[in-house]
N, CA, C and O atoms as a DFTB+ gen file, in Angstrom:
368 C
 N C O
     1  1     -19.147     -20.907      -4.286
     2  2     -19.262     -20.113      -2.884
     3  2     -19.700     -18.845      -3.376
     4  3     -19.023     -18.007      -2.780
     5  1     -20.739     -18.099      -4.411
     6  2     -21.162     -16.888      -4.549
     7  2     -20.840     -15.653      -3.681
     8  3     -20.214     -14.635      -3.978
     9  1     -21.406     -15.999      -2.588
    10  2     -21.350     -15.058      -1.440
    11  2     -19.999     -14.641      -1.130
    12  3     -19.792     -13.677      -0.393
    13  1     -18.776     -15.534      -1.824
    14  2     -17.318     -14.813      -1.578
    15  2     -17.216     -13.755      -1.611
    16  3     -18.271     -13.176      -1.869
    17  1     -16.118     -12.958      -1.417
    18  2     -15.764     -11.540      -2.043
    19  2     -14.886     -11.838      -3.633
    20  3     -14.958     -11.023      -4.553
    21  1     -14.037     -13.208      -3.736
    22  2     -13.788     -13.786      -4.588
    23  2     -14.607     -14.049      -5.865
    24  3     -14.254     -13.962      -7.041
    25  1     -15.652     -14.350      -5.393
    26  2     -16.417     -14.765      -6.443
    27  2     -17.673     -13.675      -7.070
    28  3     -18.594     -13.949      -7.838
    29  1     -17.271     -12.177      -6.338
    30  2     -18.021     -11.158      -6.761
    31  2     -17.984     -11.348      -8.202
    32  3     -17.175     -12.042      -8.819
    33  1     -19.083     -10.560      -8.744
    34  2     -19.235      -9.952     -10.018
    35  2     -19.124     -11.286     -11.497
    36  3     -19.095     -11.022     -12.699
    37  1     -19.081     -12.731     -10.815
    38  2     -19.405     -13.640     -11.757
    39  2     -20.163     -14.325     -11.778
    40  3     -20.683     -14.420     -10.666
    41  1     -20.667     -15.060     -12.626
    42  2     -22.239     -15.757     -12.601
    43  2     -21.374     -17.239     -12.142
    44  3     -20.236     -17.707     -12.179
    45  1     -22.947     -17.642     -11.636
    46  2     -22.676     -18.242     -10.455
    47  2     -21.726     -19.993     -11.435
    48  3     -20.911     -20.708     -10.853
    49  1     -22.187     -20.206     -12.876
    50  2     -21.480     -20.732     -13.257
    51  2     -20.479     -20.764     -14.465
    52  3     -20.982     -19.885     -15.165
    53  1     -19.645     -21.106     -14.993
    54  2     -19.021     -20.700     -16.625
    55  2     -18.608     -21.306     -17.014
    56  3     -19.177     -22.261     -16.485
    57  1     -17.952     -21.711     -17.632
    58  2     -17.319     -22.724     -18.696
    59  2     -16.160     -22.035     -19.442
    60  3     -16.209     -20.988     -20.088
    61  1     -15.051     -22.886     -19.204
    62  2     -13.703     -22.676     -19.639
    63  2     -13.262     -23.694     -21.042
    64  3     -12.733     -24.801     -20.942
    65  1     -13.596     -23.067     -22.222
    66  2     -13.694     -23.979     -23.465
    67  2     -12.833     -25.081     -23.700
    68  3     -13.317     -26.166     -24.023
    69  1     -11.361     -24.892     -23.547
    70  2     -10.326     -25.668     -23.717
    71  2      -9.105     -25.913     -22.289
    72  3      -7.987     -25.446     -22.510
    73  1      -9.296     -26.548     -21.025
    74  2      -8.409     -26.725     -20.217
    75  2      -7.901     -28.216     -20.235
    76  3      -8.195     -29.168     -20.958
    77  1      -6.844     -28.042     -18.947
    78  2      -6.036     -29.657     -18.825
    79  2      -7.026     -29.955     -17.860
    80  3      -7.064     -29.021     -17.060
    81  1      -7.873     -30.866     -17.564
    82  2      -8.584     -31.881     -16.286
    83  2      -7.344     -32.402     -15.468
    84  3      -6.356     -32.989     -15.909
    85  1      -7.671     -31.998     -14.000
    86  2      -7.348     -32.269     -12.806
    87  2      -8.011     -33.128     -12.375
    88  3      -8.899     -33.314     -13.207
    89  1      -8.237     -34.367     -10.842
    90  2      -9.148     -34.660     -10.263
    91  2      -9.012     -34.799      -9.346
    92  3      -7.786     -34.879      -9.266
    93  1      -9.567     -34.962      -7.990
    94  2      -9.138     -35.349      -6.622
    95  2      -9.440     -36.590      -6.778
    96  3     -10.208     -37.173      -7.543
    97  1      -8.256     -37.156      -5.394
    98  2      -7.962     -36.216      -4.433
    99  2      -7.136     -35.411      -4.747
   100  3      -6.501     -35.582      -5.787
   101  1      -6.864     -34.062      -3.754
   102  2      -6.034     -32.956      -4.075
   103  2      -5.376     -32.785      -2.692
   104  3      -5.954     -32.015      -1.924
   105  1      -4.440     -33.288      -2.336
   106  2      -3.734     -32.935      -1.416
   107  2      -3.362     -32.438      -0.702
   108  3      -2.339     -32.845      -0.151
   109  1      -3.969     -31.305      -0.319
   110  2      -3.781     -30.246       0.518
   111  2      -4.170     -30.035       2.188
   112  3      -5.246     -30.495       2.571
   113  1      -3.505     -29.513       2.915
   114  2      -4.699     -29.018       3.825
   115  2      -5.903     -28.592       3.561
   116  3      -6.195     -27.819       2.648
   117  1      -7.023     -29.327       4.753
   118  2      -8.369     -28.646       4.139
   119  2      -9.016     -27.480       3.998
   120  3      -9.649     -27.330       5.043
   121  1      -9.237     -26.432       3.172
   122  2      -9.108     -25.282       3.106
   123  2     -10.491     -25.252       3.913
   124  3     -11.397     -26.035       4.199
   125  1     -10.017     -23.391       4.202
   126  2     -11.112     -22.699       4.997
   127  2     -11.915     -22.582       3.978
   128  3     -12.995     -22.662       4.562
   129  1     -12.153     -22.457       2.933
   130  2     -13.194     -22.104       2.047
   131  2     -12.810     -23.093       0.432
   132  3     -11.688     -23.180      -0.067
   133  1     -13.892     -23.638      -0.032
   134  2     -13.780     -23.511      -0.858
   135  2     -14.804     -22.808      -2.304
   136  3     -15.947     -22.964      -2.731
   137  1     -14.126     -22.354      -2.508
   138  2     -14.996     -20.783      -3.416
   139  2     -14.987     -21.462      -4.994
   140  3     -16.089     -21.160      -5.451
   141  1     -14.686     -21.775      -5.406
   142  2     -14.647     -22.161      -6.860
   143  2     -13.952     -24.225      -6.695
   144  3     -12.988     -24.642      -6.054
   145  1     -15.189     -25.184      -7.770
   146  2     -15.177     -26.283      -7.758
   147  2     -15.709     -26.228      -9.818
   148  3     -16.612     -25.603     -10.375
   149  1     -14.983     -26.883     -10.204
   150  2     -14.540     -26.696     -11.178
   151  2     -15.360     -28.419     -11.660
   152  3     -15.098     -29.154     -10.708
   153  1     -16.125     -29.169     -12.642
   154  2     -16.909     -30.278     -12.963
   155  2     -16.628     -30.462     -14.690
   156  3     -16.801     -29.599     -15.551
   157  1     -16.196     -31.718     -14.855
   158  2     -15.841     -32.357     -16.463
   159  2     -17.103     -33.126     -16.657
   160  3     -17.882     -33.418     -15.750
   161  1     -17.294     -33.550     -18.428
   162  2     -18.645     -33.818     -18.486
   163  2     -18.526     -35.629     -17.904
   164  3     -19.388     -36.485     -17.701
   165  1     -17.104     -35.624     -17.793
   166  2     -17.659     -37.093     -17.754
   167  2     -17.492     -37.769     -16.134
   168  3     -17.200     -38.916     -15.795
   169  1     -17.881     -36.268     -15.125
   170  2     -17.902     -36.472     -13.892
   171  2     -17.121     -36.144     -13.029
   172  3     -17.447     -35.862     -11.876
   173  1     -15.730     -36.139     -13.578
   174  2     -14.644     -35.836     -12.205
   175  2     -14.913     -34.278     -11.952
   176  3     -15.607     -33.707     -12.793
   177  1     -14.468     -33.603     -10.959
   178  2     -14.526     -33.056     -10.134
   179  2     -12.579     -32.231      -9.737
   180  3     -11.544     -32.868      -9.935
   181  1     -12.628     -30.703      -9.160
   182  2     -11.764     -30.249      -8.870
   183  2     -12.288     -28.990      -7.607
   184  3     -13.112     -28.081      -7.712
   185  1     -11.593     -29.323      -6.676
   186  2     -11.970     -27.904      -5.427
   187  2     -10.679     -26.749      -6.069
   188  3      -9.571     -26.769      -5.532
   189  1     -10.968     -25.768      -7.256
   190  2     -10.282     -25.265      -8.465
   191  2      -9.875     -23.554      -7.539
   192  3      -9.059     -22.695      -7.873
   193  1     -10.702     -23.577      -6.480
   194  2     -10.406     -22.131      -5.982
   195  2     -10.862     -22.274      -3.751
   196  3     -11.869     -22.170      -3.052
   197  1      -9.414     -22.546      -3.538
   198  2      -9.282     -22.754      -2.122
   199  2      -8.716     -21.960      -1.021
   200  3      -7.499     -22.031      -1.187
   201  1      -8.981     -21.181       0.104
   202  2      -8.469     -20.370       0.382
   203  2      -7.809     -20.207       1.473
   204  3      -8.786     -20.022       2.198
   205  1      -6.743     -20.112       2.314
   206  2      -6.661     -20.633       3.715
   207  2      -5.914     -19.360       4.206
   208  3      -4.987     -18.756       3.667
   209  1      -6.671     -19.076       5.559
   210  2      -6.077     -17.880       6.507
   211  2      -4.178     -18.643       7.220
   212  3      -3.905     -19.639       7.889
   213  1      -3.328     -17.545       6.619
   214  2      -2.276     -18.471       7.398
   215  2      -1.173     -17.258       8.264
   216  3      -0.447     -16.397       7.766
   217  1      -1.358     -17.537       9.410
   218  2      -0.475     -16.321      10.690
   219  2      -1.532     -15.635      10.122
   220  3      -2.641     -16.116       9.889
   221  1      -1.064     -14.171       9.839
   222  2      -1.796     -12.990       9.531
   223  2      -1.603     -12.725       7.265
   224  3      -1.504     -11.807       6.450
   225  1      -1.637     -13.646       7.286
   226  2      -1.733     -13.554       5.787
   227  2      -2.725     -14.622       5.280
   228  3      -2.954     -15.678       5.870
   229  1      -3.393     -14.150       3.899
   230  2      -4.042     -15.242       3.189
   231  2      -3.790     -15.937       1.840
   232  3      -3.162     -15.296       0.997
   233  1      -4.168     -17.050       1.575
   234  2      -3.515     -17.384       0.484
   235  2      -4.859     -18.447      -0.468
   236  3      -5.510     -19.422      -0.091
   237  1      -4.837     -17.756      -1.683
   238  2      -6.243     -18.315      -2.620
   239  2      -5.076     -18.993      -3.699
   240  3      -4.070     -18.533      -4.239
   241  1      -5.819     -20.456      -3.717
   242  2      -5.007     -21.722      -5.010
   243  2      -6.198     -21.431      -5.923
   244  3      -7.297     -21.359      -5.373
   245  1      -6.134     -21.276      -7.075
   246  2      -7.082     -20.937      -8.300
   247  2      -6.186     -21.883      -9.280
   248  3      -4.971     -21.796      -9.457
   249  1      -7.017     -22.732      -9.823
   250  2      -6.386     -23.729     -10.859
   251  2      -7.569     -23.954     -12.109
   252  3      -8.404     -24.859     -12.087
   253  1      -7.448     -22.970     -13.143
   254  2      -8.277     -23.282     -14.131
   255  2      -7.872     -23.796     -15.443
   256  3      -8.417     -23.958     -16.535
   257  1      -6.973     -23.947     -15.045
   258  2      -6.206     -24.613     -16.752
   259  2      -4.533     -24.681     -16.405
   260  3      -3.780     -24.700     -15.432
   261  1      -4.496     -24.700     -17.752
   262  2      -2.955     -24.778     -18.315
   263  2      -2.205     -23.726     -19.064
   264  3      -2.936     -23.425     -20.007
   265  1      -1.089     -23.004     -19.115
   266  2      -0.543     -22.190     -19.552
   267  2      -0.455     -22.568     -21.227
   268  3       0.028     -21.763     -22.024
   269  1      -0.893     -23.661     -21.571
   270  2      -0.885     -23.745     -22.747
   271  2      -2.086     -23.364     -23.477
   272  3      -1.995     -23.047     -24.663
   273  1      -3.116     -23.367     -22.915
   274  2      -4.644     -22.566     -23.282
   275  2      -4.552     -20.772     -23.053
   276  3      -3.723     -20.017     -22.546
   277  1      -5.593     -20.638     -23.580
   278  2      -5.876     -18.904     -23.402
   279  2      -6.829     -18.167     -21.967
   280  3      -7.336     -17.060     -21.784
   281  1      -6.724     -19.527     -21.077
   282  2      -7.553     -19.389     -20.022
   283  2      -7.558     -18.099     -19.148
   284  3      -8.367     -18.034     -18.223
   285  1      -6.375     -16.679     -19.482
   286  2      -5.864     -15.917     -18.695
   287  2      -6.382     -15.088     -19.400
   288  3      -6.490     -13.987     -18.861
   289  1      -6.865     -15.193     -20.708
   290  2      -7.116     -14.319     -21.376
   291  2      -8.788     -13.959     -21.212
   292  3      -9.280     -13.013     -21.828
   293  1      -9.602     -14.843     -20.294
   294  2     -10.738     -15.124     -20.263
   295  2     -11.045     -13.781     -19.439
   296  3     -10.125     -13.132     -18.943
   297  1     -12.760     -13.296     -19.290
   298  2     -12.917     -12.290     -18.666
   299  2     -13.074     -12.736     -16.843
   300  3     -12.634     -12.196     -15.827
   301  1     -13.940     -14.003     -17.087
   302  2     -13.961     -14.484     -15.569
   303  2     -12.971     -14.735     -14.947
   304  3     -12.682     -14.357     -13.812
   305  1     -12.109     -15.703     -15.985
   306  2     -10.825     -15.748     -15.346
   307  2      -9.848     -14.765     -14.238
   308  3      -9.565     -14.880     -13.045
   309  1      -9.511     -13.764     -15.302
   310  2      -9.322     -12.242     -14.726
   311  2      -9.789     -11.839     -13.671
   312  3      -9.081     -11.473     -12.733
   313  1     -10.974     -11.841     -13.658
   314  2     -11.903     -11.637     -12.462
   315  2     -11.368     -11.804     -11.478
   316  3     -10.846     -10.995     -10.710
   317  1     -11.492     -13.215     -11.422
   318  2     -11.458     -13.869      -9.937
   319  2     -10.167     -13.629      -9.767
   320  3      -9.963     -13.656      -8.553
   321  1      -8.779     -13.315     -10.584
   322  2      -7.907     -13.200      -9.882
   323  2      -7.551     -11.765      -9.442
   324  3      -6.450     -11.546      -8.937
   325  1      -8.474     -10.763      -9.626
   326  2      -7.807      -9.500      -9.153
   327  2      -9.017      -9.328      -7.970
   328  3      -8.902      -8.409      -7.159
   329  1     -10.053     -10.147      -7.910
   330  2     -10.781     -10.270      -6.795
   331  2      -9.829     -11.173      -5.503
   332  3      -9.810     -10.947      -4.293
   333  1      -9.408     -11.780      -5.953
   334  2      -8.308     -12.728      -5.012
   335  2      -7.339     -12.205      -4.413
   336  3      -6.973     -12.358      -3.248
   337  1      -6.712     -11.266      -5.640
   338  2      -5.665     -10.153      -4.994
   339  2      -5.792      -9.010      -3.962
   340  3      -4.900      -8.606      -3.217
   341  1      -7.335      -8.466      -4.074
   342  2      -7.929      -7.539      -3.086
   343  2      -8.549      -8.360      -2.209
   344  3      -9.273      -7.607      -1.558
   345  1      -8.713      -9.655      -1.742
   346  2      -9.131     -10.221      -0.793
   347  2      -8.092     -10.726      -0.214
   348  3      -8.226     -11.285       0.874
   349  1      -6.567     -10.601      -0.976
   350  2      -5.653     -11.447      -0.184
   351  2      -4.869      -9.901       0.509
   352  3      -4.696      -9.800       1.723
   353  1      -4.553      -9.043      -0.242
   354  2      -4.436      -7.272       0.753
   355  2      -4.339      -7.551       1.689
   356  3      -5.190      -8.272       2.209
   357  1      -3.278      -7.124       2.342
   358  2      -3.064      -6.825       3.931
   359  2      -4.104      -5.695       4.404
   360  3      -4.075      -4.676       3.713
   361  1      -4.840      -5.708       5.262
   362  2      -5.765      -5.237       5.932
   363  2      -5.022      -4.160       7.079
   364  3      -4.031      -4.426       7.759
   365  1      -5.815      -2.854       7.079
   366  2      -4.892      -1.598       7.913
   367  2      -5.009      -2.544       9.624
   368  3      -4.486      -2.066      10.631
């Protein structure tokens, strides 16, 4: 969802060079929005950026990879985390 605030300032797609692969089904409640979807060369896919509104709060799930790989140093992933914190922040 490139128009979602969590995707603000990000390219329509980017590569994470080394990551752990997850695949559907992902057994979670139906998300309010799927902001990001990961796809692998062999055809696997995963809803890797999902949002939920829960009561008065907001939840964002982001699965870019595993702590073994330096994915959290990648600028796009850091932008996702920054945007998600702003999106989930309480509103007056």
